[in-house]
N, CA, C and O atoms as a GROMACS GRO file, in nm:
protein
  656
    1UNK      N    1   6.986  11.604   8.747
    1UNK     CA    2   7.118  11.606   8.809
    1UNK      C    3   7.116  11.537   8.945
    1UNK      O    4   7.209  11.464   8.978
    2UNK      N    5   7.012  11.559   9.023
    2UNK     CA    6   7.004  11.496   9.153
    2UNK      C    7   6.999  11.345   9.140
    2UNK      O    8   7.057  11.273   9.221
    3UNK      N    9   6.930  11.294   9.036
    3UNK     CA   10   6.921  11.151   9.014
    3UNK      C   11   7.059  11.093   8.986
    3UNK      O   12   7.096  10.990   9.044
    4UNK      N   13   7.135  11.157   8.898
    4UNK     CA   14   7.270  11.111   8.866
    4UNK      C   15   7.358  11.112   8.990
    4UNK      O   16   7.432  11.016   9.015
    5UNK      N   17   7.351  11.217   9.068
    5UNK     CA   18   7.431  11.229   9.189
    5UNK      C   19   7.399  11.117   9.287
    5UNK      O   20   7.489  11.060   9.348
    6UNK      N   21   7.271  11.084   9.302
    6UNK     CA   22   7.234  10.978   9.396
    6UNK      C   23   7.284  10.843   9.346
    6UNK      O   24   7.321  10.757   9.426
    7UNK      N   25   7.285  10.821   9.214
    7UNK     CA   26   7.340  10.697   9.160
    7UNK      C   27   7.490  10.689   9.185
    7UNK      O   28   7.541  10.583   9.222
    8UNK      N   29   7.559  10.799   9.166
    8UNK     CA   30   7.703  10.803   9.190
    8UNK      C   31   7.732  10.769   9.336
    8UNK      O   32   7.822  10.690   9.365
    9UNK      N   33   7.656  10.828   9.427
    9UNK     CA   34   7.680  10.806   9.570
    9UNK      C   35   7.658  10.661   9.609
    9UNK      O   36   7.715  10.615   9.708
   10UNK      N   37   7.576  10.587   9.534
   10UNK     CA   38   7.553  10.446   9.566
   10UNK      C   39   7.675  10.360   9.536
   10UNK      O   40   7.688  10.250   9.590
   11UNK      N   41   7.764  10.408   9.449
   11UNK     CA   42   7.882  10.331   9.411
   11UNK      C   43   8.008  10.368   9.488
   11UNK      O   44   8.098  10.286   9.504
   12UNK      N   45   8.015  10.491   9.535
   12UNK     CA   46   8.137  10.541   9.597
   12UNK      C   47   8.113  10.584   9.741
   12UNK      O   48   8.004  10.626   9.779
   13UNK      N   49   8.219  10.574   9.818
   13UNK     CA   50   8.218  10.615   9.958
   13UNK      C   51   8.316  10.730   9.971
   13UNK      O   52   8.431  10.720   9.929
   14UNK      N   53   8.271  10.840  10.029
   14UNK     CA   54   8.355  10.957  10.054
   14UNK      C   55   8.380  10.965  10.204
   14UNK      O   56   8.286  10.959  10.284
   15UNK      N   57   8.506  10.979  10.242
   15UNK     CA   58   8.541  10.983  10.384
   15UNK      C   59   8.656  11.081  10.405
   15UNK      O   60   8.732  11.110  10.312
   16UNK      N   61   8.669  11.133  10.527
   16UNK     CA   62   8.781  11.222  10.557
   16UNK      C   63   8.915  11.148  10.544
   16UNK      O   64   8.925  11.029  10.572
   17UNK      N   65   9.016  11.222  10.500
   17UNK     CA   66   9.150  11.165  10.493
   17UNK      C   67   9.203  11.136  10.633
   17UNK      O   68   9.170  11.206  10.729
   18UNK      N   69   9.285  11.032  10.643
   18UNK     CA   70   9.349  10.992  10.768
   18UNK      C   71   9.501  10.997  10.749
   18UNK      O   72   9.550  10.995  10.636
   19UNK      N   73   9.574  11.004  10.859
   19UNK     CA   74   9.720  11.013  10.850
   19UNK      C   75   9.781  10.892  10.781
   19UNK      O   76   9.887  10.906  10.718
   20UNK      N   77   9.719  10.776  10.790
   20UNK     CA   78   9.776  10.657  10.726
   20UNK      C   79   9.741  10.644  10.578
   20UNK      O   80   9.769  10.541  10.516
   21UNK      N   81   9.681  10.747  10.519
   21UNK     CA   82   9.647  10.747  10.376
   21UNK      C   83   9.761  10.798  10.288
   21UNK      O   84   9.748  10.794  10.165
   22UNK      N   85   9.870  10.844  10.345
   22UNK     CA   86   9.971  10.914  10.265
   22UNK      C   87  10.031  10.828  10.153
   22UNK      O   88  10.056  10.880  10.044
   23UNK      N   89  10.054  10.700  10.176
   23UNK     CA   90  10.111  10.615  10.071
   23UNK      C   91  10.016  10.604   9.952
   23UNK      O   92  10.059  10.611   9.836
   24UNK      N   93   9.887  10.588   9.979
   24UNK     CA   94   9.788  10.580   9.870
   24UNK      C   95   9.777  10.712   9.796
   24UNK      O   96   9.766  10.713   9.673
   25UNK      N   97   9.778  10.823   9.868
   25UNK     CA   98   9.771  10.954   9.803
   25UNK      C   99   9.892  10.976   9.713
   25UNK      O  100   9.880  11.025   9.601
   26UNK      N  101  10.008  10.938   9.764
   26UNK     CA  102  10.131  10.952   9.686
   26UNK      C  103  10.122  10.869   9.558
   26UNK      O  104  10.160  10.917   9.450
   27UNK      N  105  10.073  10.748   9.568
   27UNK     CA  106  10.062  10.660   9.452
   27UNK      C  107   9.967  10.720   9.347
   27UNK      O  108   9.999  10.720   9.228
   28UNK      N  109   9.852  10.769   9.389
   28UNK     CA  110   9.758  10.831   9.296
   28UNK      C  111   9.820  10.956   9.233
   28UNK      O  112   9.808  10.978   9.113
   29UNK      N  113   9.886  11.036   9.315
   29UNK     CA  114   9.950  11.158   9.265
   29UNK      C  115  10.052  11.126   9.156
   29UNK      O  116  10.065  11.200   9.058
   30UNK      N  117  10.126  11.016   9.172
   30UNK     CA  118  10.223  10.974   9.072
   30UNK      C  119  10.157  10.941   8.939
   30UNK      O  120  10.215  10.964   8.833
   31UNK      N  121  10.036  10.886   8.944
   31UNK     CA  122   9.963  10.854   8.821
   31UNK      C  123   9.906  10.978   8.753
   31UNK      O  124   9.876  10.975   8.633
   32UNK      N  125   9.891  11.086   8.828
   32UNK     CA  126   9.820  11.204   8.777
   32UNK      C  127   9.909  11.322   8.742
   32UNK      O  128   9.872  11.402   8.656
   33UNK      N  129  10.025  11.334   8.804
   33UNK     CA  130  10.106  11.455   8.788
   33UNK      C  131  10.253  11.422   8.762
   33UNK      O  132  10.308  11.327   8.817
   34UNK      N  133  10.314  11.501   8.676
   34UNK     CA  134  10.458  11.494   8.652
   34UNK      C  135  10.511  11.635   8.669
   34UNK      O  136  10.470  11.725   8.596
   35UNK      N  137  10.602  11.658   8.762
   35UNK     CA  138  10.651  11.561   8.860
   35UNK      C  139  10.551  11.542   8.974
   35UNK      O  140  10.478  11.634   9.010
   36UNK      N  141  10.551  11.424   9.029
   36UNK     CA  142  10.466  11.395   9.145
   36UNK      C  143  10.538  11.436   9.273
   36UNK      O  144  10.661  11.444   9.277
   37UNK      N  145  10.460  11.462   9.375
   37UNK     CA  146  10.519  11.497   9.505
   37UNK      C  147  10.571  11.372   9.574
   37UNK      O  148  10.524  11.261   9.549
   38UNK      N  149  10.668  11.391   9.661
   38UNK     CA  150  10.724  11.282   9.741
   38UNK      C  151  10.622  11.238   9.847
   38UNK      O  152  10.536  11.316   9.888
   39UNK      N  153  10.634  11.114   9.891
   39UNK     CA  154  10.545  11.064   9.996
   39UNK      C  155  10.557  11.148  10.123
   39UNK      O  156  10.457  11.170  10.192
   40UNK      N  157  10.677  11.196  10.153
   40UNK     CA  158  10.698  11.278  10.273
   40UNK      C  159  10.610  11.402  10.271
   40UNK      O  160  10.565  11.447  10.377
   41UNK      N  161  10.584  11.458  10.155
   41UNK     CA  162  10.496  11.576  10.146
   41UNK      C  163  10.356  11.540  10.196
   41UNK      O  164  10.294  11.618  10.267
   42UNK      N  165  10.308  11.422  10.158
   42UNK     CA  166  10.175  11.381  10.204
   42UNK      C  167  10.176  11.349  10.353
   42UNK      O  168  10.079  11.379  10.423
   43UNK      N  169  10.285  11.289  10.402
   43UNK     CA  170  10.298  11.268  10.547
   43UNK      C  171  10.287  11.401  10.620
   43UNK      O  172  10.216  11.412  10.720
   44UNK      N  173  10.356  11.502  10.570
   44UNK     CA  174  10.354  11.634  10.633
   44UNK      C  175  10.216  11.698  10.626
   44UNK      O  176  10.167  11.753  10.725
   45UNK      N  177  10.152  11.692  10.509
   45UNK     CA  178  10.018  11.749  10.496
   45UNK      C  179   9.920  11.686  10.594
   45UNK      O  180   9.843  11.756  10.659
   46UNK      N  181   9.924  11.554  10.604
   46UNK     CA  182   9.823  11.484  10.683
   46UNK      C  183   9.844  11.494  10.833
   46UNK      O  184   9.760  11.448  10.911
   47UNK      N  185   9.954  11.555  10.875
   47UNK     CA  186   9.974  11.581  11.018
   47UNK      C  187   9.962  11.729  11.052
   47UNK      O  188   9.980  11.769  11.167
   48UNK      N  189   9.933  11.811  10.953
   48UNK     CA  190   9.916  11.955  10.970
   48UNK      C  191   9.771  11.984  11.006
   48UNK      O  192   9.680  11.942  10.934
   49UNK      N  193   9.748  12.053  11.116
   49UNK     CA  194   9.612  12.077  11.165
   49UNK      C  195   9.531  12.173  11.078
   49UNK      O  196   9.409  12.180  11.092
   50UNK      N  197   9.596  12.247  10.989
   50UNK     CA  198   9.522  12.336  10.900
   50UNK      C  199   9.478  12.264  10.771
   50UNK      O  200   9.409  12.322  10.688
   51UNK      N  201   9.519  12.139  10.757
   51UNK     CA  202   9.491  12.061  10.636
   51UNK      C  203   9.376  11.964  10.664
   51UNK      O  204   9.368  11.903  10.770
   52UNK      N  205   9.287  11.953  10.566
   52UNK     CA  206   9.182  11.852  10.570
   52UNK      C  207   9.160  11.802  10.428
   52UNK      O  208   9.211  11.860  10.333
   53UNK      N  209   9.086  11.697  10.416
   53UNK     CA  210   9.057  11.648  10.282
   53UNK      C  211   8.966  11.528  10.286
   53UNK      O  212   8.929  11.477  10.392
   54UNK      N  213   8.933  11.483  10.167
   54UNK     CA  214   8.842  11.369  10.150
   54UNK      C  215   8.900  11.272  10.050
   54UNK      O  216   8.977  11.308   9.961
   55UNK      N  217   8.862  11.145  10.068
   55UNK     CA  218   8.904  11.040   9.977
   55UNK      C  219   8.780  10.968   9.926
   55UNK      O  220   8.676  10.966   9.992
   56UNK      N  221   8.792  10.911   9.808
   56UNK     CA  222   8.683  10.834   9.748
   56UNK      C  223   8.730  10.691   9.728
   56UNK      O  224   8.844  10.666   9.688
   57UNK      N  225   8.640  10.598   9.758
   57UNK     CA  226   8.668  10.457   9.732
   57UNK      C  227   8.536  10.391   9.692
   57UNK      O  228   8.429  10.449   9.706
   58UNK      N  229   8.546  10.268   9.642
   58UNK     CA  230   8.424  10.193   9.616
   58UNK      C  231   8.361  10.156   9.749
   58UNK      O  232   8.432  10.127   9.845
   59UNK      N  233   8.230  10.155   9.755
   59UNK     CA  234   8.162  10.110   9.876
   59UNK      C  235   8.205   9.966   9.903
   59UNK      O  236   8.206   9.882   9.812
   60UNK      N  237   8.242   9.938  10.026
   60UNK     CA  238   8.287   9.805  10.064
   60UNK      C  239   8.436   9.782  10.045
   60UNK      O  240   8.488   9.678  10.084
   61UNK      N  241   8.506   9.879   9.986
   61UNK     CA  242   8.650   9.868   9.965
   61UNK      C  243   8.720   9.997  10.011
   61UNK      O  244   8.785  10.063   9.930
   62UNK      N  245   8.708  10.032  10.138
   62UNK     CA  246   8.759  10.161  10.184
   62UNK      C  247   8.910  10.177  10.175
   62UNK      O  248   8.960  10.290  10.179
   63UNK      N  249   8.984  10.068  10.162
   63UNK     CA  250   9.130  10.079  10.154
   63UNK      C  251   9.181  10.103  10.013
   63UNK      O  252   9.299  10.132   9.995
   64UNK      N  253   9.094  10.091   9.912
   64UNK     CA  254   9.135  10.119   9.774
   64UNK      C  255   9.090  10.260   9.740
   64UNK      O  256   8.977  10.281   9.696
   65UNK      N  257   9.178  10.356   9.761
   65UNK     CA  258   9.145  10.497   9.735
   65UNK      C  259   9.153  10.522   9.585
   65UNK      O  260   9.252  10.489   9.520
   66UNK      N  261   9.046  10.580   9.530
   66UNK     CA  262   9.035  10.608   9.387
   66UNK      C  263   9.070  10.752   9.355
   66UNK      O  264   9.114  10.783   9.244
   67UNK      N  265   9.052  10.840   9.452
   67UNK     CA  266   9.078  10.981   9.433
   67UNK      C  267   9.075  11.052   9.566
   67UNK      O  268   9.029  10.997   9.666
   68UNK      N  269   9.124  11.176   9.566
   68UNK     CA  270   9.127  11.252   9.691
   68UNK      C  271   9.132  11.401   9.661
   68UNK      O  272   9.168  11.443   9.551
   69UNK      N  273   9.094  11.479   9.760
   69UNK     CA  274   9.104  11.624   9.756
   69UNK      C  275   9.170  11.668   9.886
   69UNK      O  276   9.124  11.632   9.994
   70UNK      N  277   9.276  11.745   9.875
   70UNK     CA  278   9.354  11.791   9.990
   70UNK      C  279   9.346  11.943   9.996
   70UNK      O  280   9.376  12.011   9.899
   71UNK      N  281   9.305  11.995  10.112
   71UNK     CA  282   9.281  12.140  10.127
   71UNK      C  283   9.346  12.195  10.252
   71UNK      O  284   9.378  12.123  10.347
   72UNK      N  285   9.364  12.326  10.250
   72UNK     CA  286   9.414  12.400  10.366
   72UNK      C  287   9.311  12.506  10.400
   72UNK      O  288   9.262  12.577  10.312
   73UNK      N  289   9.278  12.516  10.528
   73UNK     CA  290   9.186  12.619  10.577
   73UNK      C  291   9.258  12.698  10.685
   73UNK      O  292   9.298  12.643  10.788
   74UNK      N  293   9.272  12.829  10.662
   74UNK     CA  294   9.330  12.919  10.761
   74UNK      C  295   9.233  13.034  10.778
   74UNK      O  296   9.204  13.108  10.684
   75UNK      N  297   9.183  13.048  10.901
   75UNK     CA  298   9.080  13.146  10.933
   75UNK      C  299   8.960  13.125  10.841
   75UNK      O  300   8.896  13.020  10.849
   76UNK      N  301   8.928  13.221  10.755
   76UNK     CA  302   8.809  13.205  10.670
   76UNK      C  303   8.843  13.186  10.522
   76UNK      O  304   8.756  13.199  10.436
   77UNK      N  305   8.970  13.157  10.492
   77UNK     CA  306   9.010  13.134  10.354
   77UNK      C  307   9.070  12.994  10.339
   77UNK      O  308   9.143  12.946  10.426
   78UNK      N  309   9.036  12.931  10.228
   78UNK     CA  310   9.083  12.795  10.203
   78UNK      C  311   9.143  12.786  10.063
   78UNK      O  312   9.118  12.870   9.977
   79UNK      N  313   9.222  12.682  10.045
   79UNK     CA  314   9.274  12.653   9.912
   79UNK      C  315   9.272  12.503   9.890
   79UNK      O  316   9.296  12.425   9.982
   80UNK      N  317   9.242  12.464   9.767
   80UNK     CA  318   9.259  12.325   9.728
   80UNK      C  319   9.406  12.311   9.692
   80UNK      O  320   9.453  12.370   9.594
   81UNK      N  321   9.477  12.232   9.770
   81UNK     CA  322   9.620  12.211   9.747
   81UNK      C  323   9.639  12.120   9.626
   81UNK      O  324   9.720  12.149   9.538
   82UNK      N  325   9.565  12.012   9.624
   82UNK     CA  326   9.566  11.922   9.510
   82UNK      C  327   9.440  11.836   9.514
   82UNK      O  328   9.386  11.806   9.620
   83UNK      N  329   9.397  11.798   9.397
   83UNK     CA  330   9.287  11.704   9.382
   83UNK      C  331   9.328  11.609   9.271
   83UNK      O  332   9.378  11.652   9.167
   84UNK      N  333   9.306  11.480   9.292
   84UNK     CA  334   9.348  11.381   9.193
   84UNK      C  335   9.253  11.262   9.196
   84UNK      O  336   9.210  11.217   9.302
   85UNK      N  337   9.221  11.213   9.078
   85UNK     CA  338   9.145  11.090   9.063
   85UNK      C  339   9.228  10.999   8.973
   85UNK      O  340   9.274  11.040   8.866
   86UNK      N  341   9.248  10.876   9.018
   86UNK     CA  342   9.327  10.781   8.940
   86UNK      C  343   9.272  10.777   8.797
   86UNK      O  344   9.151  10.773   8.777
   87UNK      N  345   9.361  10.778   8.696
   87UNK     CA  346   9.315  10.783   8.556
   87UNK      C  347   9.215  10.674   8.517
   87UNK      O  348   9.129  10.698   8.432
   88UNK      N  349   9.223  10.555   8.577
   88UNK     CA  350   9.129  10.448   8.544
   88UNK      C  351   8.988  10.474   8.595
   88UNK      O  352   8.893  10.407   8.554
   89UNK      N  353   8.972  10.571   8.685
   89UNK     CA  354   8.842  10.594   8.748
   89UNK      C  355   8.787  10.734   8.722
   89UNK      O  356   8.697  10.780   8.792
   90UNK      N  357   8.841  10.802   8.622
   90UNK     CA  358   8.792  10.936   8.588
   90UNK      C  359   8.662  10.928   8.511
   90UNK      O  360   8.626  10.823   8.456
   91UNK      N  361   8.590  11.041   8.508
   91UNK     CA  362   8.464  11.056   8.435
   91UNK      C  363   8.354  10.968   8.493
   91UNK      O  364   8.264  10.924   8.422
   92UNK      N  365   8.362  10.944   8.624
   92UNK     CA  366   8.260  10.866   8.693
   92UNK      C  367   8.193  10.946   8.805
   92UNK      O  368   8.112  10.892   8.880
   93UNK      N  369   8.227  11.074   8.815
   93UNK     CA  370   8.166  11.159   8.916
   93UNK      C  371   8.243  11.169   9.046
   93UNK      O  372   8.196  11.232   9.141
   94UNK      N  373   8.360  11.108   9.053
   94UNK     CA  374   8.438  11.110   9.178
   94UNK      C  375   8.485  11.250   9.210
   94UNK      O  376   8.475  11.294   9.325
   95UNK      N  377   8.537  11.322   9.112
   95UNK     CA  378   8.580  11.460   9.135
   95UNK      C  379   8.466  11.546   9.185
   95UNK      O  380   8.485  11.630   9.274
   96UNK      N  381   8.349  11.527   9.128
   96UNK     CA  382   8.230  11.602   9.172
   96UNK      C  383   8.199  11.574   9.318
   96UNK      O  384   8.172  11.667   9.395
   97UNK      N  385   8.202  11.447   9.357
   97UNK     CA  386   8.174  11.412   9.496
   97UNK      C  387   8.279  11.469   9.591
   97UNK      O  388   8.245  11.515   9.700
   98UNK      N  389   8.404  11.468   9.550
   98UNK     CA  390   8.511  11.522   9.635
   98UNK      C  391   8.497  11.672   9.653
   98UNK      O  392   8.510  11.723   9.764
   99UNK      N  393   8.470  11.744   9.544
   99UNK     CA  394   8.450  11.889   9.555
   99UNK      C  395   8.326  11.919   9.638
   99UNK      O  396   8.328  12.009   9.722
  100UNK      N  397   8.219  11.846   9.615
  100UNK     CA  398   8.096  11.868   9.690
  100UNK      C  399   8.119  11.848   9.840
  100UNK      O  400   8.072  11.928   9.921
  101UNK      N  401   8.189  11.744   9.878
  101UNK     CA  402   8.220  11.719  10.020
  101UNK      C  403   8.306  11.831  10.078
  101UNK      O  404   8.285  11.875  10.191
  102UNK      N  405   8.403  11.876  10.000
  102UNK     CA  406   8.490  11.985  10.042
  102UNK      C  407   8.410  12.113  10.064
  102UNK      O  408   8.429  12.182  10.164
  103UNK      N  409   8.322  12.145   9.971
  103UNK     CA  410   8.242  12.268   9.983
  103UNK      C  411   8.149  12.261  10.104
  103UNK      O  412   8.131  12.362  10.173
  104UNK      N  413   8.090  12.146  10.129
  104UNK     CA  414   8.004  12.132  10.248
  104UNK      C  415   8.084  12.154  10.376
  104UNK      O  416   8.039  12.222  10.468
  105UNK      N  417   8.204  12.096  10.381
  105UNK     CA  418   8.289  12.114  10.499
  105UNK      C  419   8.324  12.262  10.519
  105UNK      O  420   8.316  12.314  10.630
  106UNK      N  421   8.363  12.328  10.410
  106UNK     CA  422   8.402  12.469  10.421
  106UNK      C  423   8.284  12.558  10.457
  106UNK      O  424   8.301  12.656  10.531
  107UNK      N  425   8.167  12.527  10.407
  107UNK     CA  426   8.048  12.604  10.445
  107UNK      C  427   8.022  12.587  10.595
  107UNK      O  428   7.992  12.684  10.665
  108UNK      N  429   8.034  12.464  10.643
  108UNK     CA  430   8.015  12.436  10.786
  108UNK      C  431   8.120  12.510  10.871
  108UNK      O  432   8.089  12.556  10.982
  109UNK      N  433   8.241  12.523  10.819
  109UNK     CA  434   8.349  12.593  10.890
  109UNK      C  435   8.343  12.744  10.871
  109UNK      O  436   8.427  12.818  10.923
  110UNK      N  437   8.243  12.791  10.796
  110UNK     CA  438   8.218  12.933  10.772
  110UNK      C  439   8.329  13.000  10.692
  110UNK      O  440   8.361  13.117  10.714
  111UNK      N  441   8.388  12.925  10.600
  111UNK     CA  442   8.487  12.984  10.510
  111UNK      C  443   8.418  13.086  10.420
  111UNK      O  444   8.299  13.073  10.389
  112UNK      N  445   8.492  13.186  10.379
  112UNK     CA  446   8.439  13.290  10.290
  112UNK      C  447   8.487  13.268  10.147
  112UNK      O  448   8.412  13.290  10.052
  113UNK      N  449   8.614  13.225  10.132
  113UNK     CA  450   8.670  13.208   9.998
  113UNK      C  451   8.747  13.077   9.988
  113UNK      O  452   8.807  13.030  10.085
  114UNK      N  453   8.744  13.020   9.869
  114UNK     CA  454   8.821  12.901   9.837
  114UNK      C  455   8.897  12.928   9.707
  114UNK      O  456   8.838  12.971   9.608
  115UNK      N  457   9.027  12.904   9.708
  115UNK     CA  458   9.113  12.928   9.593
  115UNK      C  459   9.170  12.796   9.542
  115UNK      O  460   9.178  12.697   9.614
  116UNK      N  461   9.208  12.797   9.414
  116UNK     CA  462   9.279  12.683   9.356
  116UNK      C  463   9.356  12.730   9.234
  116UNK      O  464   9.330  12.836   9.178
  117UNK      N  465   9.451  12.647   9.193
  117UNK     CA  466   9.525  12.668   9.069
  117UNK      C  467   9.500  12.548   8.981
  117UNK      O  468   9.495  12.435   9.029
  118UNK      N  469   9.485  12.573   8.852
  118UNK     CA  470   9.464  12.463   8.758
  118UNK      C  471   9.539  12.495   8.628
  118UNK      O  472   9.543  12.610   8.585
  119UNK      N  473   9.597  12.393   8.569
  119UNK     CA  474   9.667  12.412   8.443
  119UNK      C  475   9.567  12.451   8.335
  119UNK      O  476   9.461  12.389   8.322
  120UNK      N  477   9.600  12.552   8.257
  120UNK     CA  478   9.506  12.606   8.159
  120UNK      C  479   9.463  12.504   8.054
  120UNK      O  480   9.358  12.520   7.992
  121UNK      N  481   9.542  12.399   8.035
  121UNK     CA  482   9.507  12.296   7.937
  121UNK      C  483   9.422  12.184   7.996
  121UNK      O  484   9.380  12.094   7.923
  122UNK      N  485   9.396  12.187   8.126
  122UNK     CA  486   9.319  12.082   8.192
  122UNK      C  487   9.169  12.116   8.183
  122UNK      O  488   9.108  12.164   8.279
  123UNK      N  489   9.113  12.092   8.066
  123UNK     CA  490   8.975  12.133   8.039
  123UNK      C  491   8.874  12.060   8.126
  123UNK      O  492   8.773  12.119   8.165
  124UNK      N  493   8.898  11.932   8.158
  124UNK     CA  494   8.805  11.859   8.245
  124UNK      C  495   8.797  11.924   8.382
  124UNK      O  496   8.688  11.942   8.436
  125UNK      N  497   8.912  11.959   8.437
  125UNK     CA  498   8.914  12.025   8.569
  125UNK      C  499   8.850  12.163   8.561
  125UNK      O  500   8.772  12.199   8.649
  126UNK      N  501   8.882  12.239   8.458
  126UNK     CA  502   8.821  12.372   8.444
  126UNK      C  503   8.669  12.362   8.436
  126UNK      O  504   8.599  12.442   8.498
  127UNK      N  505   8.618  12.265   8.362
  127UNK     CA  506   8.472  12.246   8.354
  127UNK      C  507   8.413  12.208   8.488
  127UNK      O  508   8.306  12.256   8.526
  128UNK      N  509   8.483  12.122   8.562
  128UNK     CA  510   8.436  12.082   8.695
  128UNK      C  511   8.427  12.204   8.787
  128UNK      O  512   8.326  12.223   8.854
  129UNK      N  513   8.530  12.284   8.789
  129UNK     CA  514   8.531  12.401   8.878
  129UNK      C  515   8.427  12.503   8.836
  129UNK      O  516   8.363  12.566   8.921
  130UNK      N  517   8.408  12.522   8.707
  130UNK     CA  518   8.305  12.615   8.661
  130UNK      C  519   8.166  12.564   8.696
  130UNK      O  520   8.076  12.644   8.723
  131UNK      N  521   8.147  12.433   8.695
  131UNK     CA  522   8.020  12.374   8.738
  131UNK      C  523   7.988  12.414   8.882
  131UNK      O  524   7.872  12.436   8.917
  132UNK      N  525   8.091  12.424   8.964
  132UNK     CA  526   8.074  12.463   9.105
  132UNK      C  527   8.087  12.614   9.125
  132UNK      O  528   8.103  12.661   9.238
  133UNK      N  529   8.081  12.690   9.017
  133UNK     CA  530   8.078  12.836   9.019
  133UNK      C  531   8.207  12.901   9.067
  133UNK      O  532   8.205  13.009   9.127
  134UNK      N  533   8.319  12.836   9.042
  134UNK     CA  534   8.448  12.901   9.062
  134UNK      C  535   8.465  13.003   8.951
  134UNK      O  536   8.422  12.982   8.838
  135UNK      N  537   8.529  13.116   8.984
  135UNK     CA  538   8.554  13.222   8.887
  135UNK      C  539   8.704  13.234   8.863
  135UNK      O  540   8.784  13.223   8.956
  136UNK      N  541   8.742  13.256   8.737
  136UNK     CA  542   8.882  13.281   8.704
  136UNK      C  543   8.918  13.421   8.752
  136UNK      O  544   8.850  13.518   8.718
  137UNK      N  545   9.025  13.432   8.832
  137UNK     CA  546   9.062  13.564   8.883
  137UNK      C  547   9.199  13.611   8.836
  137UNK      O  548   9.225  13.731   8.835
  138UNK      N  549   9.287  13.519   8.796
  138UNK     CA  550   9.418  13.561   8.745
  138UNK      C  551   9.490  13.442   8.682
  138UNK      O  552   9.439  13.330   8.679
  139UNK      N  553   9.611  13.471   8.633
  139UNK     CA  554   9.696  13.368   8.573
  139UNK      C  555   9.835  13.376   8.632
  139UNK      O  556   9.879  13.482   8.677
  140UNK      N  557   9.903  13.263   8.632
  140UNK     CA  558  10.046  13.258   8.662
  140UNK      C  559  10.114  13.208   8.536
  140UNK      O  560  10.108  13.090   8.504
  141UNK      N  561  10.179  13.298   8.463
  141UNK     CA  562  10.240  13.260   8.336
  141UNK      C  563  10.349  13.154   8.353
  141UNK      O  564  10.430  13.159   8.446
  142UNK      N  565  10.348  13.058   8.262
  142UNK     CA  566  10.452  12.954   8.255
  142UNK      C  567  10.474  12.883   8.389
  142UNK      O  568  10.588  12.853   8.424
  143UNK      N  569  10.367  12.857   8.461
  143UNK     CA  570  10.376  12.799   8.596
  143UNK      C  571  10.401  12.648   8.592
  143UNK      O  572  10.480  12.596   8.670
  144UNK      N  573  10.334  12.578   8.501
  144UNK     CA  574  10.347  12.432   8.493
  144UNK      C  575  10.449  12.393   8.387
  144UNK      O  576  10.453  12.450   8.278
  145UNK      N  577  10.532  12.296   8.421
  145UNK     CA  578  10.632  12.244   8.328
  145UNK      C  579  10.580  12.115   8.269
  145UNK      O  580  10.547  12.021   8.342
  146UNK      N  581  10.572  12.108   8.137
  146UNK     CA  582  10.542  11.982   8.070
  146UNK      C  583  10.669  11.936   8.000
  146UNK      O  584  10.776  11.992   8.025
  147UNK      N  585  10.661  11.836   7.916
  147UNK     CA  586  10.782  11.778   7.856
  147UNK      C  587  10.875  11.882   7.795
  147UNK      O  588  10.992  11.891   7.833
  148UNK      N  589  10.824  11.960   7.702
  148UNK     CA  590  10.912  12.056   7.633
  148UNK      C  591  10.861  12.199   7.638
  148UNK      O  592  10.910  12.285   7.564
  149UNK      N  593  10.765  12.224   7.722
  149UNK     CA  594  10.709  12.360   7.726
  149UNK      C  595  10.658  12.391   7.866
  149UNK      O  596  10.660  12.308   7.956
  150UNK      N  597  10.612  12.512   7.880
  150UNK     CA  598  10.551  12.555   8.005
  150UNK      C  599  10.412  12.607   7.974
  150UNK      O  600  10.388  12.664   7.867
  151UNK      N  601  10.320  12.587   8.068
  151UNK     CA  602  10.183  12.634   8.050
  151UNK      C  603  10.142  12.719   8.170
  151UNK      O  604  10.201  12.709   8.278
  152UNK      N  605  10.043  12.800   8.148
  152UNK     CA  606   9.996  12.891   8.253
  152UNK      C  607   9.908  12.819   8.355
  152UNK      O  608   9.843  12.719   8.324
  153UNK      N  609   9.909  12.870   8.475
  153UNK     CA  610   9.814  12.828   8.578
  153UNK      C  611   9.702  12.931   8.582
  153UNK      O  612   9.726  13.051   8.578
  154UNK      N  613   9.580  12.882   8.588
  154UNK     CA  614   9.464  12.968   8.607
  154UNK      C  615   9.432  12.967   8.756
  154UNK      O  616   9.415  12.861   8.816
  155UNK      N  617   9.423  13.085   8.816
  155UNK     CA  618   9.385  13.097   8.957
  155UNK      C  619   9.234  13.118   8.959
  155UNK      O  620   9.180  13.206   8.892
  156UNK      N  621   9.166  13.034   9.037
  156UNK     CA  622   9.021  13.042   9.046
  156UNK      C  623   8.980  13.061   9.192
  156UNK      O  624   9.053  13.024   9.284
  157UNK      N  625   8.863  13.119   9.210
  157UNK     CA  626   8.811  13.148   9.343
  157UNK      C  627   8.662  13.119   9.348
  157UNK      O  628   8.588  13.145   9.252
  158UNK      N  629   8.619  13.066   9.460
  158UNK     CA  630   8.476  13.051   9.489
  158UNK      C  631   8.449  13.128   9.616
  158UNK      O  632   8.520  13.113   9.716
  159UNK      N  633   8.347  13.212   9.612
  159UNK     CA  634   8.307  13.289   9.730
  159UNK      C  635   8.181  13.225   9.787
  159UNK      O  636   8.086  13.196   9.715
  160UNK      N  637   8.183  13.202   9.918
  160UNK     CA  638   8.069  13.141   9.986
  160UNK      C  639   7.974  13.248  10.037
  160UNK      O  640   8.017  13.352  10.087
  161UNK      N  641   7.848  13.223  10.023
  161UNK     CA  642   7.745  13.309  10.081
  161UNK      C  643   7.706  13.247  10.215
  161UNK      O  644   7.643  13.142  10.219
  162UNK      N  645   7.742  13.312  10.323
  162UNK     CA  646   7.711  13.260  10.456
  162UNK      C  647   7.571  13.302  10.498
  162UNK      O  648   7.530  13.417  10.480
  163UNK      N  649   7.500  13.207  10.555
  163UNK     CA  650   7.368  13.237  10.611
  163UNK      C  651   7.374  13.214  10.761
  163UNK      O  652   7.438  13.120  10.809
  164UNK      N  653   7.307  13.299  10.833
  164UNK     CA  654   7.309  13.286  10.980
  164UNK      C  655   7.194  13.202  11.029
  164UNK      O  656   7.181  13.180  11.149
   0.00000   0.00000   0.00000
């Protein structure tokens, strides 16, 4: 696993989100979610001091964002607000790198818990979160709207073990 991770890191660059990334985040979000959030939502997130996140791009092409993870940290609890990887660049380890960077940041900030919501039919995301030892803690019935139906949201939590 370490070998694969080091190969992945040679192709992609992970960096903190900046306020001028909102247009790119909005564009990726449009490719990944229906309905997508408005650009103004990303403008608001990226100027909120409780929000942080990471973006992935190819090494040498920092302006072409391939994916991102947007989080909120308040005191010792955090939540992943949204994570998205452009459909053309999925299954290349970008989501893994984004979650890994997020977890390192939260450990450094001494967070105790990290929460997220995921659509119950999003098996790739569920597998990714389970790989990082997130636990299913509850459901929100009929939370997500698809074309002609509604699906449940799975609420997941990761608890950090702090070392002094």
